[in-house]
C-alpha positions, -999 to 999 in steps of 0.1 A, spaced: -346 110 -170 -346 96 -135 -315 80 -119 -338 50 -113 -344 46 -149 -309 56 -158 -294 28 -133 -321 0 -148 -308 6 -179 -280 -1 -177 -281 -33 -158 -261 -57 -179 -247 -94 -177 -213 -98 -171 -206 -112 -210 -233 -81 -222 -208 -61 -201 -174 -81 -211 -180 -80 -247 -174 -46 -245 -133 -45 -246 -113 -47 -274 -80 -65 -281 -48 -45 -271 -74 -23 -245 -57 -14 -209 -87 -23 -178 -77 -9 -150 -97 -27 -118 -105 -9 -85 -78 -16 -58 -73 -45 -32 -102 -59 -17 -128 -39 -45 -114 -59 -75 -139 -71 -86 -139 -108 -89 -171 -127 -105 -163 -94 -131 -125 -113 -135 -139 -153 -133 -166 -141 -167 -134 -122 -184 -112 -153 -175 -135 -172 -194 -141 -154 -225 -104 -153 -225 -100 -166 -265 -120 -140 -274 -93 -116 -262 -56 -110 -276 -32 -81 -257 -55 -71 -233 -36 -51 -202 -45 -55 -167 -29 -28 -149 -39 -27 -110 -22 -18 -80 -22 -42 -52 -43 -79 -57 -51 -99 -23 -70 -125 -49 -68 -151 -68 -55 -133 -98 -66 -159 -126 -56 -139 -153 -22 -142 -147 -22 -182 -150 2 -188 -175 -26 -206 -199 -39 -167 -198 -8 -157 -210 -9 -138 -251 -53 -131 -238 -39 -114 -208 -7 -89 -199 -4 -76 -168 9 -42 -153 13 -42 -118 24 -10 -96 25 -35 -65 28 -71 -72 11 -94 -48 15 -140 -36 -4 -138 -70 5 -122 -96 47 -126 -83 56 -151 -102 37 -138 -139 61 -113 -133 93 -127 -124 89 -149 -157 78 -120 -175 47 -121 -184 41 -99 -163 56 -57 -159 60 -43 -126 57 1 -130 75 15 -102 56 48 -99 45 62 -59 13 54 -47 5 98 -49 14 96 -83 -7 73 -102 -35 96 -103 -14 120 -118 -3 96 -145 -31 81 -152 -52 115 -165 -21 134 -176 -29 98 -198 8 83 -186 -13 51 -181 -39 47 -204 -72 37 -193 -100 22 -213 -118 1 -191 -128 11 -155 -134 -22 -139 -150 -15 -105 -168 -27 -76 -197 -9 -54 -229 -8 -36 -264 -6 -46 -273 25 -55 -287 49 -22 -319 68 -24 -302 102 -43 -285 78 -70 -252 74 -58 -230 42 -56 -200 35 -26 -171 30 -42 -165 9 -9 -130 -6 2 -109 14 -22 -113 53 -29 -72 59 -41 -79 59 -76 -112 49 -83 -128 77 -96 -99 89 -118 -101 52 -132 -142 59 -138 -135 93 -154 -109 85 -181 -119 52 -187 -134 48 -224 -161 27 -208 -164 19 -173 -182 -11 -158 -194 -14 -125 -200 -51 -102 -226 -46 -81 -226 -63 -45 -247 -60 -15 -218 -70 12 -201 -42 -2 -196 -21 27 -205 16 30 -175 43 34 -171 75 48 -156 103 24 -149 109 -5 -167 74 -20 -197 80 -40 -207 80 -80 -236 89 -95 -254 62 -111 -251 83 -147 -217 84 -144 -209 45 -149 -218 29 -183 -228 -10 -177 -239 -27 -140 -233 -60 -133 -255 -71 -99 -236 -105 -84 -235 -96 -50 -205 -123 -30 -178 -121 -6 -150 -94 -10 -115 -104 -7 -105 -104 29 -68 -108 49 -67 -131 77 -53 -118 111 -17 -115 113 -6 -128 142 20 -100 166 30 -135 189 67 -131 174 90 -119 194 112 -106 171 89 -81 160 76 -71 197 111 -61 200 107 -40 173 77 -26 179 90 -18 215 115 5 207 91 14 182 67 29 204 94 52 224 98 73 195 55 75 196 45 106 221 13 111 230 -9 137 206 12 119 171 -3 111 137 4 78 127 11 56 99 11 19 94 5 -6 75 -4 -51 78 22 -70 93 38 -82 127 59 -54 133 27 -28 132 4 -49 157 36 -59 176 35 -15 180 4 -15 188 6 -39 220 31 -9 236 8 19 229 -16 16 253 -5 41 281 -7 69 252 -32 96 246 -45 116 216 -32 97 186 -44 106 153 -45 81 117 -34 93 89 -25 63 64 -29 45 33 -50 10 45 -67 9 77 -67 -27 90 -83 -49 117 -48 -37 143 -56 -5 150 -98 -16 156 -86 -21 194 -64 15 200 -103 27 187 -120 13 206 -104 18 241 -101 57 228 -63 59 224 -73 68 191 -91 103 189 -77 125 162 -80 152 190 -48 166 181 -48 168 149 -42 194 128 -60 187 99 -94 163 98 -95 171 135 -109 136 147 -111 111 118 -97 84 106 -79 96 71 -69 62 47 -69 58 11 -84 17 10 -96 -3 36 -82 -40 38 -90 -74 57 -116 -96 77 -151 -94 78 -150 -81 104 -140 -46 98 -160 -46 73 -187 -47 91 -167 -20 113 -165 4 88 -194 7 70 -215 39 77 -184 42 101 -190 85 103 -151 87 120 -136 63 94 -128 91 61 -111 69 29 -100 98 4 -79 95 -30 -50 86 -27 -35 115 -43 -48 134 -7 -33 108 15 -3 101 7 4 140 -1 35 150 15 20 186 19 -12 172 33 6 145 51 30 170 65 3 202 80 0 172 106 23 181 133 41 151 152 40 125 123 52 92 129 54 72 93 63 37 98 77 12 67 91 -16 60 118 -24 35 137 -64 25 175 -48 32 196 -9 47 230 -8 32 251 7 52 250 44 37 211 47 47 200 29 6 165 11 15 155 -13 -7 116 -27 2 106 -37 -32 135 -68 -45 154 -93 -36 185 -88 -51 172 -75 -93 144 -100 -89 112 -77 -84 92 -90 -59 66 -67 -39 66 -25 -55 75 13 -42 41 16 -27 37 51 -7 70 49 11 87 76 7 50 99 4 51 85 42 90 90 42 92 130 31 56 139 46 68 131 83 101 148 75 84 179 62 62 178 95 67 196 128 88 171 146 81 140 125 96 111 124 102 90 90 112 54 104 118 20 84 115 -12 105 133 -45 96 137 -75 115 184 -76 114 182 -112 93 161 -130 74 163 -172 59 161 -184 99 189 -156 106 215 -170 78 215 -137 60 218 -101 81 196 -77 64 221 -47 74 237 -53 40 268 -36 35 267 -26 -5 236 -33 -25 245 -60 -43 253 -45 -80 215 -43 -101 192 -31 -66 171 -10 -73 167 18 -44 140 25 -24 144 50 -7 176 73 -11 200 74 20 193 113 22 149 104 30 162 80 57 161 99 93 151 65 117 168 22 113 156 2 138 155 -37 145 150 -61 172 186 -46 182 176 -8 190 178 26 166 194 41 144 189 80 138 210 88 106 191 120 100 225 148 91 252 122 103 276 117 78 285 83 61 307 72 88 283 79 115 254 60 98 283 23 91 284 27 131 252 35 144 234 6 112 264 -19 128 250 -11 163 215 -24 154 230 -54 128 228 -89 144 257 -91 164 273 -121 143 275 -101 111 286 -69 129 323 -75 124 320 -83 88 297 -57 78 322 -32 92 354 -53 69 327 -54 38 325 -18 38 357 -5 50 368 -25 23 342 -10 -5 353 23 11 393 16 -1 383 9 -29 360 36 -35 392 60 -24 373 76 12 381 75 47 377 41 57 367 31 92 399 28 113 
């Protein structure tokens, strides 16, 4: 049978496709901007037909209508990374967070630790050879399609075509629902922040010509880029490609010419940002989307020299333990690929793993460098994985340092008004633990 016949025979309405889902099954959608809005809108409209259906997802940047209170019992959210519209659901016990490294998610799916009964993906219309393109999310789209009992694809003409390992043949998908709509966007994030600029400047001093960068979205990553205009031959190997990097690509600062692998290419596993970003990546051969168990594989990351991995934190204690996914015991986001890239950078020749955070929160009333973590606070990144910590007050290099040296280095980049208090609190902690304390 020709691919066109296969495709046309599998075009159905959303209602017809969704009626194949059984109570208690797990739906696994494509990630971030690739989450199929129309399929979920129709699913929620049909909620009375479903009981105990789990939705297992990565970062949600959209509306998450299935996380509403009136959907509880019909749908249960299980997420690797809590987003703003799934946070309330998870914090109130109507959903759960799965702590797992981004790299390991496809492994858990393949091995059956995370069930996938129904794949919800969003794709382009098929090309002349019968392949649809998975668009903005490559990370685990293929593995969920392969493992699912049934796969349902929303075919959307507005989905950009991404280069890389992004094609799926129509014969591998069970149902196609044709519906065009704008895909989820993230507005441009301002970098006009004095504290972020200071942090960005400090980090830029650690970046040498020819380095390969991993960074995400936010005020600090945006601020770093302001100080890289005079750098040469930077490369990108990252999780997410977003608007903030376009300028450096277009000016030639980022060209990937010194990368050891994927030379001349920008490698990422998903794309999210503005409509202009989606137009920029459409058929752009320099942008290569690869599965997350490639991009986030420590061994792959480490093959490039001078990898600079820049990740954020909510708080860091004076031993160097990093909390990035919770506020105290209250879950806030997720583990993501922080440790994947910190360890990859550590194993890279001349690599630099970096944790960046402002020194305070809540308008300067709370120090984000703390003496000791509160009881019940989960650690995202262990103290032995942490090398550089950067605030607006400077850089603390913790690699190879003992606890006293770490304490002193971190206090030196804490906000000045908290430094004496931090020293006293850590002093007391070590005394109570029977350890040598700071004199």
